[in-house]
NUKOLMI-397408 format. One line per field, with one value per residue (C-alpha): x, y, z; chain; residue number from 0; residue in three letters. Coordinates in Angstrom, 3 decimals. Layout:
# residues N
px = X, ...;
py = Y, ...;
pz = Z, ...;
kette = A, ...;
nr = NUM, ...;
rest = ALA, ...;
//
This chain:
# residues 136
px = -1.767, -1.224, -2.562, -2.826, -5.179, -4.278, -5.188, -2.412, 0.085, -0.788, -0.439, 2.789, 4.452, 3.060, 1.776, 3.233, 5.775, 7.023, 7.928, 9.040, 9.998, 9.256, 10.395, 8.023, 8.547, 6.032, 5.741, 3.135, 1.664, 1.120, 2.707, 4.946, 7.148, 8.234, 10.754, 10.018, 12.704, 13.484, 16.518, 18.024, 21.109, 23.953, 25.854, 28.868, 28.681, 26.291, 23.582, 21.988, 19.178, 16.884, 15.066, 11.849, 10.455, 11.275, 8.722, 8.362, 5.257, 6.018, 5.477, 8.176, 10.915, 14.173, 14.182, 16.372, 13.559, 14.365, 17.976, 17.014, 14.779, 17.430, 20.046, 17.611, 17.331, 21.117, 21.678, 19.254, 21.112, 24.479, 23.066, 22.124, 25.604, 24.560, 27.292, 25.195, 22.012, 20.318, 17.456, 16.183, 15.404, 13.314, 15.515, 13.521, 14.158, 17.366, 17.436, 17.273, 19.777, 22.248, 21.569, 22.159, 25.444, 26.629, 26.082, 28.188, 25.665, 26.699, 24.435, 25.259, 23.481, 26.234, 29.165, 28.365, 25.738, 22.954, 19.449, 16.287, 13.694, 10.215, 7.776, 4.128, 1.988, 0.421, 3.791, 4.995, 2.026, 2.432, 6.171, 5.690, 2.997, 5.027, 5.837, 3.920, 1.858, 4.857, 6.278, 8.466;
py = -3.247, -6.345, -6.342, -10.209, -12.609, -15.528, -17.876, -16.364, -16.592, -20.197, -21.123, -19.222, -20.472, -23.924, -24.874, -26.956, -24.213, -22.431, -18.791, -18.213, -19.891, -18.984, -19.401, -18.637, -17.858, -19.119, -18.709, -20.855, -21.793, -18.130, -16.811, -13.892, -13.394, -14.625, -14.248, -14.709, -15.327, -16.660, -17.584, -15.352, -15.354, -12.997, -13.155, -11.840, -14.049, -16.825, -18.084, -15.588, -15.578, -12.522, -11.826, -10.108, -9.688, -10.104, -9.126, -9.553, -8.439, -5.298, -7.045, -9.556, -7.319, -7.042, -10.741, -12.099, -13.497, -11.315, -12.377, -16.021, -15.523, -13.736, -16.383, -19.009, -17.245, -16.869, -20.498, -21.644, -19.668, -21.084, -24.615, -23.931, -22.614, -18.876, -16.335, -13.435, -12.447, -9.431, -7.374, -3.889, -1.614, 1.531, 4.697, 5.841, 2.540, 3.779, 1.168, -1.653, -0.090, 0.293, -3.286, -4.798, -2.884, -4.060, -7.643, -7.186, -6.117, -3.451, -0.606, -1.045, 2.134, 3.905, 1.659, 0.674, 3.189, 0.710, 2.100, 0.064, 0.185, -1.359, -1.821, -2.101, -4.762, -2.100, -0.736, -4.230, -4.880, -1.528, -2.107, -5.468, -4.020, -0.953, -1.084, -4.348, -2.678, -1.466, -3.602, -6.331;
pz = 18.193, 16.088, 12.575, 12.340, 14.074, 16.578, 13.902, 11.567, 14.443, 15.078, 11.350, 10.788, 13.967, 14.248, 10.855, 8.061, 7.071, 10.217, 9.625, 13.226, 16.420, 19.952, 23.527, 26.357, 30.030, 32.551, 36.276, 38.084, 34.625, 33.795, 30.622, 31.623, 28.589, 25.195, 22.475, 18.694, 16.245, 12.782, 10.676, 8.053, 5.881, 5.234, 2.014, 4.039, 7.158, 6.487, 8.838, 11.208, 13.809, 13.858, 17.181, 16.124, 19.552, 23.189, 25.789, 29.538, 31.493, 33.505, 36.849, 36.018, 34.644, 36.328, 37.387, 34.531, 32.474, 29.422, 29.567, 29.716, 26.637, 24.794, 25.627, 24.448, 21.019, 20.765, 21.867, 19.237, 16.642, 17.710, 17.556, 13.879, 13.048, 13.052, 13.188, 14.440, 16.166, 14.734, 16.261, 16.408, 19.337, 19.298, 19.713, 22.834, 24.723, 26.370, 29.186, 26.777, 24.399, 27.266, 28.487, 25.041, 24.577, 28.024, 26.860, 23.751, 21.085, 18.730, 17.468, 13.760, 12.848, 14.830, 13.871, 10.300, 9.145, 8.494, 8.279, 8.809, 5.931, 5.574, 2.699, 3.762, 2.154, -0.174, -1.121, -1.890, -4.210, -5.916, -6.426, -8.055, -10.386, -11.308, -15.049, -15.633, -18.324, -20.210, -22.972, -21.630;
kette = A, A, A, A, A, A, A, A, A, A, A, A, A, A, A, A, A, A, A, A, A, A, A, A, A, A, A, A, A, A, A, A, A, A, A, A, A, A, A, A, A, A, A, A, A, A, A, A, A, A, A, A, A, A, A, A, A, A, A, A, A, A, A, A, A, A, A, A, A, A, A, A, A, A, A, A, A, A, A, A, A, A, A, A, A, A, A, A, A, A, A, A, A, A, A, A, A, A, A, A, A, A, A, A, A, A, A, A, A, A, A, A, A, A, A, A, A, A, A, A, A, A, A, A, A, A, A, A, A, A, A, A, A, A, A, A;
nr = 0, 1, 2, 3, 4, 5, 6, 7, 8, 9, 10, 11, 12, 13, 14, 15, 16, 17, 18, 19, 20, 21, 22, 23, 24, 25, 26, 27, 28, 29, 30, 31, 32, 33, 34, 35, 36, 37, 38, 39, 40, 41, 42, 43, 44, 45, 46, 47, 48, 49, 50, 51, 52, 53, 54, 55, 56, 57, 58, 59, 60, 61, 62, 63, 64, 65, 66, 67, 68, 69, 70, 71, 72, 73, 74, 75, 76, 77, 78, 79, 80, 81, 82, 83, 84, 85, 86, 87, 88, 89, 90, 91, 92, 93, 94, 95, 96, 97, 98, 99, 100, 101, 102, 103, 104, 105, 106, 107, 108, 109, 110, 111, 112, 113, 114, 115, 116, 117, 118, 119, 120, 121, 122, 123, 124, 125, 126, 127, 128, 129, 130, 131, 132, 133, 134, 135;
rest = UNK, UNK, UNK, UNK, UNK, UNK, UNK, UNK, UNK, UNK, UNK, UNK, UNK, UNK, UNK, UNK, UNK, UNK, UNK, UNK, UNK, UNK, UNK, UNK, UNK, UNK, UNK, UNK, UNK, UNK, UNK, UNK, UNK, UNK, UNK, UNK, UNK, UNK, UNK, UNK, UNK, UNK, UNK, UNK, UNK, UNK, UNK, UNK, UNK, UNK, UNK, UNK, UNK, UNK, UNK, UNK, UNK, UNK, UNK, UNK, UNK, UNK, UNK, UNK, UNK, UNK, UNK, UNK, UNK, UNK, UNK, UNK, UNK, UNK, UNK, UNK, UNK, UNK, UNK, UNK, UNK, UNK, UNK, UNK, UNK, UNK, UNK, UNK, UNK, UNK, UNK, UNK, UNK, UNK, UNK, UNK, UNK, UNK, UNK, UNK, UNK, UNK, UNK, UNK, UNK, UNK, UNK, UNK, UNK, UNK, UNK, UNK, UNK, UNK, UNK, UNK, UNK, UNK, UNK, UNK, UNK, UNK, UNK, UNK, UNK, UNK, UNK, UNK, UNK, UNK, UNK, UNK, UNK, UNK, UNK, UNK;
//
């Protein structure tokens, strides 16, 4: 599950410096889905929007809610002059992969050979400290 608190989400999404933006889907005042996104930059293509998460509760899937949430992210990106929408999908999520491809998204791991990497917080700290004690 999540490794951050609700307070961290509130601060990062709605505080003085917003790190992300959201769209929510509600039915009868009940939260049934959300999308979370932020802006990025490509030195090749300029402004980009990155969709970090899109989620619809299982009972509400197949009703177009996820599509509306995704379109909201893409629309927000277009309004900001973004040239692309980036996101990742787990390799076991075949229905979503097929859906995204049908909508015009490209699997750039297939077409361009991009691989996704991540540094954990501990790895980040260790990397920054590496070699600090050597003469500079």
